[in-house]
N, C-alpha and C positions, 0 to 999 in steps of 0.2 A: 779658279779652283774653289774659292769660297762660295761663289754664286752657284756653281754646279752642285756643291754639297748642300747648300740651302734649298735648291730646287729638288734635289733627291729627297731630302728630309720632308719637304712640303708634300711631295707626291706620296711618300710612305705614310705620312699622317692621314692623307686623304683616303688611303686604302682601308683604314680602320673606321672611318666615319660612315654612317648610313648613306647609301646611294640608291639610285633608281635602277641600276643595272639589273636586267632580268624581268623588270616590269613591262607590261604591255600598255601602250598609250591608250587611254580611254577616249572615246569620242568627245570632242568639245567644239564649241563655236565661240569665237572671240571677234571683236571688231578692232580695226586699227584707228589711228588718229584721224583718218579721213572718213570714218564711219563705214568702211568697207568690211563686210563680214568674211571671215575665213573659217572654214569648217574642216576639222581633221578628217571626218568621214569622206568628204568630197576631194580634198586636196592631198591628204597624207597617205592614203591607201596606195600600195604597190610601188612606192618610191622611197629610196633612202633619204632621210631628212636630218639636218642638224637643227636642233632647237636650242636657241640661246636665250636663257631666262635670266633676268636681272632686276634688281630694285634700283631705286634712285642713286644710292651710293655706288653701286656697281656699274651703272651706266657710263661712267667716265672711262671705264676700261674696255667697253664693248668693242670699239673699233680696233683695238689691239688683237682681238680674236677674229672679227668679221673680215677685215682686209686680207690677212694671209690665207684664211680658209677659203674665201671666195676666189682669191687669185689662184690658189692651187687646184681647186676643183671646178670652178666655173659653173656651167649649166649642168654638170654631171651630178651635182648634189644641191638640193634645195636648202636654203637657210631661212629659217623663220626666227624672228626676234620677238620676245614676249616680255613685257614690263609688268612688274607687280605694282599695281595702282590701288591696292586694297585699302590703304590707309586714308584715301581721299574721300571726303564726304560728297554725297551726290550733287550738291549745288556747285561743286568745283569741277565737275567732269568736263564741261565745255572749255573752261579755262585751261585745264590740264591738257586736253587734246590740242588746243592752240599752241601750248608750249612744246608739245611733242612735234607738231608740224614745223615749228621754227628750228628745233634742235636736231631733228633726224630727217635726212632726205629719203630714207627708205621706210617702208611700213613697219610700225611697231604695234604688235597686237597688245591690247590692254586688258589685263586680268584684274577687273575691278573687285572681284571677290577673293582673289589670292588662292583659288582652288588648285591650280597647277603647281603652285609654289609649295603647298603643303603635301600634295599627293606625291611629288617626285623628290622630296627631301632637298629642296633648293637652299643653298647657303646664302646668307645675307652679305651685302656689301661687296660682292664680287660677281662677275658673270659666271653662270653655270652652263656648261656645254654638254648637251645630250646628243649622242648619235643614235638615231632610230632606224632600224633596218626596214626593208620593204614589207615585212610582216607586222610592223608596229611594235616590235620588241626593242627596248632600250639596251644597246650593246656597250655603250660607253657613257660615263658620267664623270665629269671633272669640273673643277672651278678654279679661278685664280684671276690675278690682275693682268695676265697676258704677257708675262715675261717671255722673251724670245725662245729660250730653251724649252719651256713648258709648252708653248704653242707649237713649236717644231715637233716635239714628242707626240703631241695629240694629233697633229696632221699626219704623221707617219702611222699612227695607230688607226686613224680613219681610213687611210689608203689601204692598210692591211685588211680591214674589215670589208671594204668595198671589193678588194681583190678576191676575197674568200666567198663573196656573194655570187650566186648564179647570175648569168646574163639577164634573165628576166627580172631580177630583183633590182638592177641598176638602170633600168630604162628610164 
């Protein structure tokens, strides 16, 4: 009961904070820890995508979001993960990429300038989840440590958004 109430209060407080909902994702190109480039213009167009953005502190909670969302939607929904690495000086970039290779088995796009984090009102210390429709419009923005009820609520909302999309939007 108390956990449900706390989750409700947290979600209510989120609704008052600035969010990225309604914004259109601007073209960007980032590289992952393996130096593989990922371009929004080439990869993101015409498909619904989940963008998971986090800083170092929030990365500890990332799998609490990634695992259930990937399990629920599989290949139907692309998930990209983006790390805010803007605080790192240039001479540490290679070292940091090595740490990411050891810590994450999946690609993590590295935002060395923090552009996406300021553009989309990303909260610090927790993963931020953005659902982007096939037209590049952000339809959902939430953040948190990944408690079960919150993740379940978000998964249901994503399912509703996918259901409402036309068939060509979910290819």
